[in-house]
MARMAR-824635 format. One line per 5 residues: number of its first residue (from 1); for each residue z, y, x of C-alpha. Coordinates in steps of 0.5 Angstrom, whole numbers, plus 500, padded with zeros to 3 digits. Each point is the difference from the previous one (the first is absolute). Example, Ala and Ser with C-alpha at 12.3 -4.5 7.8 and 13.67 -1.06 7.14 Angstrom:
1> 516:491:525; 498:507:502
***
This chain:
1> 367:307:942; 497:504:505; 494:504:498; 494:502:503; 502:507:502
6> 506:498:504; 499:501:507; 502:496:506; 505:506:502; 503:500:493
11> 501:492:500; 503:500:507; 505:506:498; 502:496:493; 501:494:505
16> 504:504:505; 504:503:494; 501:493:497; 503:497:506; 505:506:501
21> 502:499:493; 501:493:501; 504:501:506; 505:505:497; 501:494:494
26> 501:495:505; 505:504:504; 504:501:494; 500:493:498; 503:498:506
31> 506:505:499; 501:497:493; 502:493:502; 506:498:504; 497:493:502
36> 497:501:507; 494:495:499; 498:504:494; 501:506:504; 496:497:506
41> 494:498:495; 499:507:497; 501:504:507; 494:495:503; 496:502:494
46> 502:507:502; 497:499:507; 494:497:498; 498:506:495; 502:504:506
51> 495:497:505; 495:500:494; 501:507:499; 499:501:508; 493:496:500
56> 497:504:494; 502:507:503; 497:497:507; 494:498:496; 500:507:496
61> 500:504:507; 494:496:502; 496:500:494; 502:508:499; 502:503:506
66> 499:507:498; 503:499:493; 508:501:499; 503:495:496; 503:502:494
71> 503:495:496; 499:500:492; 506:500:495; 504:493:500; 497:496:494
76> 507:496:500; 503:501:493; 505:506:499; 506:495:500; 498:498:507
81> 498:507:503; 507:503:501; 504:496:505; 506:502:496; 498:498:494
86> 497:493:503; 507:499:503; 503:500:493; 496:495:497; 501:493:499
91> 497:495:506; 496:496:494; 497:507:498; 498:502:507; 497:493:502
96> 496:500:493; 497:507:502; 499:498:507; 496:494:498; 496:504:495
101> 498:505:505; 498:494:505; 495:498:494; 497:506:499; 500:502:508
106> 496:493:501; 495:501:495; 499:507:503; 499:497:507; 495:495:497
111> 496:505:496; 500:504:507; 497:494:503; 495:499:495; 498:507:501
116> 500:502:507; 494:499:504; 503:499:507; 502:493:502; 506:501:503
121> 502:504:494; 499:495:496; 504:495:504; 506:505:501; 500:501:492
126> 500:492:499; 505:500:505; 505:505:497; 498:496:493; 502:494:503
131> 507:503:503; 501:503:493; 500:493:497; 504:497:505; 505:505:499
136> 500:500:492; 501:492:501; 506:501:504; 503:506:495; 498:495:494
141> 504:495:503; 506:504:501; 500:503:493; 500:492:498; 506:499:504
146> 504:506:497; 498:498:493; 502:493:501; 506:501:505; 503:507:498
151> 505:500:506; 494:499:505; 500:507:503; 507:501:500; 501:496:507
156> 504:494:496; 499:493:499; 495:501:494; 500:493:497; 508:500:499
161> 502:502:493; 503:507:500; 508:500:500; 501:503:494; 496:494:497
166> 504:495:504; 506:503:497; 498:500:493; 498:492:501; 507:499:503
171> 504:503:494; 496:496:495; 502:494:504; 507:501:500; 501:502:493
***
């Protein structure tokens, strides 16, 4: 994924952009759920990405003190770039897109780790790849739960039969 022509400066810029984008997605996911537990999970992921961004910005300023940081354009799919449009999407679609973006980012970080000569840079990119994998696994678990239990994000008991189904069952029984 990373070509020979990519520099450490460009790789850090792409990585920082990725973290900024992920923060926005997590913030919106937290706002979409009525369930306090899920909101906390997404807010924690937001804060983790924020810390990673700060780490990379610090590394950037240490490695390139004379070069102003200019972030590249977002690599998110068009539907996730615009916050208003993102809020109108189904939570499953957002989770699927976020999982896919984490996969792409993880591959990017692993490729960066292979091409960067500096040992601390290699470890940093491997750390970021591992964090992306961890976040991806968490998002996949959330997606699986919402697919199995559609009311999972609504702050209600997701295992209970929906009231309309319960009402239909009672009506059939009473006939």
